[in-house]
N, C-alpha and C positions, 0 to 999 in steps of 0.2 A: 269806808267801804260798805259798811252795813247800811248806811243811809243811801248810798248809791244803789245798792241792790234792792232797797225798798221802793225805789221809784218804779212807777208802773211800766214805763218803757223798758227798764232794765230787766224786769221779769219776762217780758215778751221777747226781747231781742238779745239780752245779755251784753249789749255793747257798752253800757255804762260801767258795769263791773269789769269787763275785759279791758277797757281803756284805763281805768283806775289801777287795775292790777299790773298792766304793762308798765305804767309809769313807776310803780313801786318796786317792781321786780328788779330793776337796775340797781337798786340800793341793797339788794340781798345777794345777788349773784352776778358776777362779771367774768365772762370767759373762763369758767371753771373754778373761779375763786369765790368761796362763800364768805360773806362778811359776817363779823361777829354778831351784829344785831339780829341776824336771821333767826337764831335760836330763841331769842326772846319774843320776836314778832310772830313767827309762824303759827304757834298754837292758836292765837287769836284770829289769824287769817283763815286757818283751817275751820275754825268754828263758824266763821261768817260764810265761807264757801259751802260748808256742809248743809247750811240752811237753804241754799238755793236749789232750784230744780236741777236734777242731775245732768240734763243735757246742756246746761249753760256753763259748766265749769270744766269742760274737758281740757282746755288750755292750761288752766290753773293746776290741775292734777299732773299733767305732763311736766310742767315747769317744776312742780314740787319734787317729782321723781328725779329730775336733773339736779336739784339742789342736794338731795340726800345721797346722791351717787357721785357728786363732783369730786374730782381728784384732789383739789386744793381746798380742804375744809378741816378746820380744827376740831378737836373733841368737844362735845357739848359740855359747857361748864357745869360743875356739880350742882350748883343751886338752881339750874334750869333743867336738869335732866328729867325730873319727874314730870314736869309740865310738857316738855318736848316729847317724851315717850307717849304720854296720853294723847297728845296732838297727832302723833303718827298713827296710833291705833284708830282714832276717829277718821283720819285721812284715808287709811286703807279701806275702811268701811264705805266712806262716801265715794272714793274713787272707783271701787268695784261696782257700786250702785250706778255711777255714771257709765261704766263700761257696759253694763247690761241694758241701760235705758237710752243711751245716746245714739243718735242717728248720724254717724260719722263715716267718712270715706276710709278705705282700707289702710292707707298709710297712717292716718291719725289714730285709727283703732289700734294699730300695731304699737305706736308710741305710748298710747294710754295703757295698753296691756303690760308693756314693759315697766311703765311707771307703777302700776299696781303691784307687780312683782317686787319692784324695788322697795315700795312702802311696806311690803310683807317681810322685808329683811333679807331677801335672797340676792346673792352676789351677781347673778346674771343680769340684774337690773342695770348694772353699769354699762351694758351694751347700748343703752340710750345714747351714749356719747359717740359710739363708733359705728353702729349698724345703720347703713343707708341703702336699703334694697333698691331704691330708685336709681342709684348710681351704677348698679350692675356688678361692681367688684366687691371683694371681701378682703379685709386686712386683719391679720391675726398676729398675736404675740406668742412665741413659743414659751411655754411655762418652764421648760428645762434650761435653755441657753439664752433666752431673752431676745432672739433674733426675730425680726419682722418677716412675715410671709404674706405675700399678696397674691390672691387668686383672681385673675381677670375673668369677666363674663361668668361669674358664679351663679347669679340669680336667673334661673330659667324656670319655666312652668313644665315640670315633668308630668306626663300623662299617668305613669305608674311609678311607684316608689323605686328609686334606683338603689335603695339601701334598706336594711332592716330597721324596724322601730327600736329605739333605745330601751334598755331595761331600767325600770325605776329602782330606787334603793330597795334592797332586800335585807331585812324585812322593811315594809313601808311604815314609817313612824308618823303617826297622826299628830298633828299639832294640838297642843293642849289649849283649853279655853275656847271661847267663842271666836269664830272667824267668819268672814262673809263669802267664802269660796264655795260653799255648798250649792248656792244658786248657779254659780258658773258651771259646776259639774252637771247640773240638771240641764242647763242650756246646751251643753255639748252632746247630749244623748241623741238628739234627733238630727244631727248634722252628718253629712257624708261628703267626702271629698273625691269620690270616685273609686274605681277598683283598686284594691290593695292598701288603701289608706286607713282602714278601720283600726289596725293595731296601733297606729300613732294616736288616734283619738281615744283609744282605751287608755293609753299612757296619760294623755291629757286629763281625762276624767279622774283617773286615780290620783294624780297630783293635786287637782282641785279639791277632791273629796278629803284629802289629807290636810288641806289648808295651806298648801305650798310651803312646807317647813323649810328652813334655811339649809338643812343638810341634803335636800333633794338634789340629785345630779343635774347639772346645768342642761344637759341634753333633754332630760325629761321635762324640765320647766319650759324649754323652747317648744316642745310639743304642745304644751298648754297655751303658750302665746299664739302659736300658729292656729290652733283650734279656735281660739277666741276670735281671731281675725276672720276665719271662715264663718263663724256663727253670728257675729254681731255687726260686721261692717256693711255699709251700703254703697253701691249696689252689691248684692250678694255674689253674682258671678265674678266680679272683679275681686271680691274678698277671698273667694275660694282659690282663684288663680294665685294671688299673693300668698295665701296660706300654704299652698303646695311648694312655692319657692322657699318660704321660710322653713318648711320641714327639712330642706336640705341642710340646714344648720345643725341638724342632729347627727350628722355624719362625722367623718374623721379627716385629718390632714396630716401630712408628713412634713416636718420642718426641713427646709432646704439646707440648713446649716448642720444641725446635730443629727439629722436623718431619723429622728425618733417620731413615731406616730402618736397623735393626741386626739382627743375629741375636739371638734370645732368649738364647742361651748367653753372648754378650758382655754382656748386661744382668744376668746372674746373678752375675758376678764383678766385683769392683771393680778398675778399671784393668787389664783383661786385656791381655796382650801381643798385638799384631797386630790389635786391634779396629779396624774401619774401616766407614764407612757402606756399605750394600749397594746394588747395582743389580739385585738379583733381582726379576723381575717380580711375584712373589708379595708382595713387601714393599709393593706399592701397594694391596693389597686391604684390605677393611674388617673389623674385629673386632666382636664383640658385647660391647662394654664402653664405658665412658664416657670413656676416656682414652687409648686407643692403637689403632693399626691394625696387625693381624697377619694372617698367612695361616691362622690356625686357623679351623675352621668351627664354632665354638660357636654355638648357636642364637641367631639374631638376634631380639631382643625389641623392644618399642616404644621403648626408650631407646637403641637402637643408634645409634652416632655416625656421621654422614655424613663424607665425606672433607674437607669444607670446613674449613680452618683459616686464621684470619686473624692477621695480625701488624701491629703499628704500625711504620712506617718513617718517622720524622720526622712530616710532616704528611700522610702517605699511609697508607691501610689496604689491605694486600695479601693476596691468597690465597696458598696454599702454593706455587703455581707462579709467583708474581710478578705475576699479573693484578691490576689495580686493582679494589678493591671500592668505594672511596669516599674522600672527603677527611676528614681529622681536623681539627676546629676547635679551635684553641688559644684559650681565653678570655683576654682581655686583663685586666691588672691593673696600675695605675700604681704600687702600693706593693708592696714585696717581702713575701712571705708568711713567717710563722714556720715553724719546722721541722715543726709539726704539719700543715701543709697545710690543705686544705679538708675538714673532717670532717663537715659537715652540708650537705645539699642539699634543695631542693624546687622544684617547678615551679608557677608561678602562671599558670594558663590563664584568660585574661580573655575572655569572649564578645564577639566583634566587635572585639577589640583584640589586638595582638601578645602572644604568650606570653612570659613572663619566666622566667629561671632565677635562683633566689636561692641564695647560698652564703655560708658563714661558717667561720672557723677560730679559732685561738687568740687573735686580736687583738680579738675582740668586735665587729667591724664587719661589716655585712651588705652584700654586693655583689649588684647586679642586672644580669644580662646579657641581651642578645638572643641566643637560641640559634641563630639563622640565621647570624650573622656573628661571634658570640663577643665582641662589643663591649659595654662597660659602657653602660648607658642613663642613668646619673647617678652622681654621686659616691657613695662608700661611705656607708652609713647608720650613724651612730654613736649610741649610746644605752645599749648594754650595757657595764657596767663589768667584766664577767667574760667568760670564754670561753663562746661559744655552743655548746651540745651538741646542740640539735635545732631543727627548724623545720617549719612546715606552712603550706599555703595554706588560707584559711578563707573559703569562699564564703558570703555572706549572702543571705537570701531576697530582698532588694530588688535584687540584682544586683551589689552591691559585693563585692569580694574583698580581704580583708586578709591580711597576712603575720604569722604568729605565730612568735616565737622564744623559746627557753628556755635559761637559762644554768646554769653549773655550781654556782652558789650558790642556785638556786631562783627566780631572777628570770624573769618572763614579760613580754614586750613585744609589743604589737600595732602594726603599721605599716600605713600607707597606701602601697602600692607606687607609686602614681601621683605622690605628692608627696614620698615619701621621708621622711616625718615620723612620729614615734610618735603613735598614736591614744590608747592607754591602757596603763597598766602595772598589771595586776591584782596583788593581794597573793599572793605565792608561798608564804607560810607557812614559808619556809626549811626545807622538808621533804626537802632533798637535791637533787642535781643533776637537772635535767629531761632525762632521757635519751631521751624519746620524746614526740611530739605527733602528733595527727591531728584531723580534723574529723568529727563524728558528727551525722547528721540524725535527729531524733526525730519520731514521728507527728504531733505538734502543730504541725509546720512550722518549728520552731527548728533552727538549726545551732549546735551547741555545740563549744567547744574542749575537747579531751581532753588532759590532761598526765599523764605517769607519771614517777616518780622512782626512783632507785636504792634508796631506802629503803622503797619500797612504797606511796607515796601516789599514788593514781590519782584525779584530780579532774576534774569537769565544770565548765566556766566559761561564763557567759553573756557573749558579746563585747559586747553592748549596754550592760551595766552594769559589767562587769569583776569580777563577784562569782562565787564558787563556788556552784553550784546542785546539786551532787550528789557523792557519793563512791562509788567502786567498790573492788574488791579487799579485801573484809572480812577476809581472812586476813593481809593485810599482807605478802605475799611480795614481796621485792625484784624489781623489774621490769628486764628487759634490753632488751625490744623490744615495741612496741605498734603495731597497725594497725586501721583502720576498714574493715569489710567490709559493703557494702550487701546486704541480703537481700530488699528489696522497695522499691517507690517510697516515699520518705520515711521509711525505717526502716533504720538502720545498727546492726550489732552490732560489738562490740570484741573483739579477740583479743590476748593478750599472752603472751610467754614470760618466765618468771622465771629467776633465777640458778640454780635447781635443775633446769632443763630441762623444767619443767612448763608446760602451755599452759592458759590461762584464757580463758573466753568469757563476756562480760557483755552485758547489754542496758541501754543508757543510758536507756531510756524508763521503767524502773521506779524508784521513789523509794527503796525499801528495798534496800540493797546486798546483802542476803542472798537476795532474791528473784531467780529466774532469768529471769522474763519469757519472751522468745522465745529466750533463749540455750540451746543444746544442747551439753553437754560432748562433746569429741571421744572417739571410741571407744577405751576403755582397752585393749581386746584388740588393736586395730590398732596402737596405740602400742607395746604390749608386744611384739607379734610382730616389729615393725620395730626394736625396741631404740632408739627415737627419743627423744632428749633435745634438744628444740629450744632454740636460742639466738637465733633471729630469726624474725619473721613479716612477711608482706607480703600485700596484696590483689592478686589476679590477675584482670583483666577478661577475660571470654569473651563470645562473641556472645549467649549466653542467660542468663548469670548471672555473679556474681563469686565466685571461690573464694578460700580462704585457703591460702597457702603457708607451710610451716614448714621451717626449715633448721637443721641441726645443724653442729657443728664438724668433722665428717668430710666435709662437702660433700653430704650426703644432703638432698634436698628432697622433701616430701610435699605433696599437694594434698588439700583437705578441702571438703566441702559443709557449711556452717554450719547449714543447715536440718535436716540429719539427723545431723551429727557423724561421718559416714562418710568414709573416704578415697575419692578419685576417681582412677581409673586407676593406672598404674604410676608410681612416683616416679622422681626423678632419683638414680641411685646415687652412692655416695661417689666422691671423686676426690682423689688426692694433690695434684694441681696447684692445686686451689681449696679445700683443706681449711684449717681455722682458723676464727677468729671471723668469721661470715658477714655479708655485706652483700648485699641483694637489691633488685631493682626490676623491675616488670612493666608491660607496655603492650600495646596492640592495634595492629598495623600497619594501614596503609591498606587492605590487601586482606582484613582481618578476621582475620588470624592472631594468636593470643595468644602472647606471648613473655615468658619469665621469664629475667632475667639474674642470675647469682649469681657471687660471688667471695668472697674473704676479705681482711680488713684487712692492708695492707702486703705483699700478694702482687701479682704482676704478670700474672695471667692471669684470664680470665673464661670462663664457660660460658653460651652463649645457647641456651635450651631452648624448643622448641615442644611443649607437652604433647600436643596433638592428634595430631601425627605422630611424636613421639619424636625429632625432629631435634635434634642437639646440635652446636653449633659452638664452637670455642675461639678466643679472641682473646688473643694475647700482646702485652702492653703494654710500653712502655719506662719506665713510671712505677710507683710503688707505690700501690696502691689504698687509698682511705680512705672513700669514700662513693659511692652511686649514686642516680640518679634517671632517669626516662624522660619525654621530651617528644615525644609522637607516635611517629614511627618513628626517633627519635634517642635514643641513650643518652648521658646526661650523667655523666661520671666525675670525681669529686673525687679528687685524688691528693696526694702529699706535696709537690708544688710548685705546684699550681694546679688548673685545671679543663680537661677536654677534652670535645668532642662527637664521637660516633661514629655513623655510620649503621648501623642494624640490618638494612636491606635494601640490596641492591647498587644502586649509582648509577653 
């Protein structure tokens, strides 16, 4: 490599060195794993790179910073420690020299500045692996509980600071011995980022003058990184814009799970020394994202989350400050449940009679509860020889309501919830497990049972005869979720998500499964723009119509008008806390507000979304979620050990 650097063209363009280093780097670092030979080789490579013009080695110093901050790296062997430490001291000096002399764009300057910080031994340098301002979002790790928190659309260019400058360590401890950061402090003296930003640059200069000691708070070091980007990147206007965005990292966030506020800097590094919950008043303010509260002033949109966060505490549901929200109903069960818990729920609303909640798990028995007190109304209903995968209430024209259940071997059973006895067992054709069921009303006045299987068989059944009267899904796509969406009085459309993330809309009133009837496909352009691959669907009642909700495994939820196929309003953004295989339930509260609750299987958190206002509340549970249903203003939660009832409005 020294010979390559000595070539005339290499000095002028740096390409020879860069190509040689790129080939060699794969033998030192691979996807976060540092190979053992790196500790022996790097001191020699540093010596060769330090001899080159500082503008030619930017990529090398960034890669070196990644190596020394990689997650999977072994301790330096004792016999190599002295040479490696000397190499790091030389690397810090040469990298800072490149930082001051290189003519690089803002993003590269940002990476180089973080690498210099890493070579100085500060833990915030590990953000080299996680921070990508060009992506727009920010992902943090709570130092207290370890939960991920994702803030969407975090990086904006604020005209004025939306937060106060962080306080450096008090007293400031100057780094002992010689260090190269004095010139950086001098370079920052003449730079200005606009009105109100001078306090941040004062912090940056103080950190640099002290030599960026390892015990400096991460927020203060991030001021230094942002100040360097403003001072040294080219073109300078773009550098100043990125620097103002990076200054937002000196604020605070509130973990969606444990609800404690932390500095963003502490959330960027895994297990940082000295991390502790903050009492800063700004940590109580609200961010424009779906999962965290911060002091940043990103533009609040319709999906901005309000401060209310609920958590289960035994049989109580509490707000973030400990105020009672309501009581948690624990549904009784005389028999112990299997490890699968209650994986299927539905609500049987009987006009003029008490509402019932039906649930089933791996044991093949159906339980009926009173949602008010959580007590069983009769002994478990037995009749399924297999695991029940889905169920639905089936209102009939004469006022009767039946309960339909579908099993993993294709069996379908109709029950009378009043007597607890089977009414009829239609032929299931053994076309795969019945993963979804719903009831569809057609214009001739009939109410049909709709079943969908994992092998793609979507059937319409006449509950009066127990016979199949129609087939849908002519392409045979394996179905994952299905829902009935009323579009007019006496007319229901069906929507389904298949295993490929596609959404199908069918009209059960047409006899030919290839005919669309009143069904309108969802807008392909809207789906493509959102990069939305749905895995679950649900009907959302509103005061004037019923909408279709589609959810994906990132936690994104979109609403659709099935009469036009167009999206309605702004969707619910992704959320790390509720990402995964989604489960959803929707209802209308007593005051007319529409609410959609979403979560993911085997996670312990929910989001309660009011689409009209954009309000989002989080509920942290003590159980692992398996299924959801809504009974008026109550949410019914199936979990790994049973069933809970939660109030969706404060009581």
